[in-house]
C-alpha positions, 0 to 999 in steps of 0.5 A: 200104514201100520206104522202110521196107525201105531204112531197115532195110537201112541200120540193119543195115549200120550195126550190122554196121560198128560190130561190125566196127569195135569188135570187133577193137579190143577184141581188140587191146587184150588185155593184152600184158604181165603186171603184177607188183607189187613186194614188199620186197627184190625187184629186176628180177633176182629178178623175172625169175628168178621170173616167167620163170625166167631172171634174165639176161633182166632187161634186156628187162623193164627196157626195157619199163618206161621209168619205171624210171630205175635198175633197182636202185631199185624199190619195194614196190607198184610195178607192173612190166610183163613182156612175155608174149612172154618167158613163152612157152616156145619148144619146138624141134621135134624133128629129123625124120630123113629116111628113106633106102631101103637096098638091101642085097645078100642075104648068102651063107650060109656054114657056121659052124664053132666056130672060125670064129665072129666076135665080134659088133661092140659098139655104142659110145654117146658119153658126154654131158658136162655143164658145171660152170657155164653160159656166162653165169655163167662170164663174169659171175662176174668175177675179181680183177685186179692192174691194169685194162686199158682198151681204150676207154670207153662215151661215150653213145648215139643215144637219149641214154640212160645205161643200156643192155641187150641189143640197145641201141646205144651210142657208144664211144671206143677207144684203138686203131682198130677195125672192124665185127665187133670185140668187147669185154667191158664191165667195171667195178671193184666196189672194191679188195680188201684181204686180210682177215688181212694187210690187203695190197692184192690189186687190184680185183674186176672185174665183166663186165657185158656184151659189145659188138660194133662195128657202124660209125660214125655222126656221126663216132662209133664205134657199137657194139651190146650183144650180151650184158648180165649187169647194167646197162651204163652210160655210163663203163663201160670196155672190155677185149679180148674172148676166148673163155672155155672152159666147164669140164666137170663132173668125176665125181670132182673133187679135194678140196683142203685148201689153207689160205687165205681168202675175200677178196671176193664178187661181189655185195659182200653181207655175207652170201652163200649157195649158188650165189653167187660168191666170190674166194679168195687161192689160185690157179694158183701154189698148184697149184689147178685148175678143178673143185677142191673146197675146204672152207669154214670159217665164222669166228664165235665158233667156227670151224666147217666150212661146206660147199664151194666149187668153182673155176671161174676161175683167176688166178696168185694168186687164183681164182673159185669158186662156193658148192656147199654151205653150212650158214650164211652165207658172208662175206669173211674166212671161211677155206678149207681144214682146220678 
């Protein structure tokens, strides 16, 4: 009888240990990623925009899919893992105002005459201003440059990868000595621009793809971390001096100009662009343009017809960067701006 009882106790103990061992394992294997099946025409940018409503987080999605060697080359039917942590919206707690006891002296009551009545103090409500574009869009929109300033170059990385996103470490070579904390824009030229009407060389379209910060040295090399990325950062990208870009405020009644000119290039270098895309025009500061100016567009097809409006968000001496605010049809390099 004792042997039978001992056997039962041993069996129960073994079963309990099995449950304790396997149950947590099953729980830990709960999926930490959402699986997205690529459809035709999708990129990591559009997938991030659709799934986590923030296209600028695409480098984090790419980092969790090491089998994707080139973020621009994904194919229909391919499975992309999206970290669930990116899908969780963090809600910042509302600040709790600490209650402060106020001891107020009881005011003395004075007789009020018709001539002695004081005007009531008006409460002034601060005016909240909105920005014309967000900081990431402003930085990544780019510009046309007559020449490219090269302060350094990305030469490699501790991981021996050739493509990087936010948070990755890189090795760089610089023209001048640097110290920890120094920052640089990572830039590249997307090609030369020639005026669509005259054929004159206007310079290069410069794309700002990220921001680097120097963290120190390692194995005799200068080491830097990617603190922001707006596109893939790759070995061979060059560095430009970092400077703060001041976000332009949204203007209640912006000027509408009829300055005649051309859209000479687009940021994405697509044949067809549309609303919220970035375009570059052949007018700038010397033509009297200001940040926030609205300029009509004219679509050049069989007939020249009005095609919405662009708004200036960046300025150079002879050129400007603008965002498409409204368009009736596609927007192309070679389209006119100004009066029909």
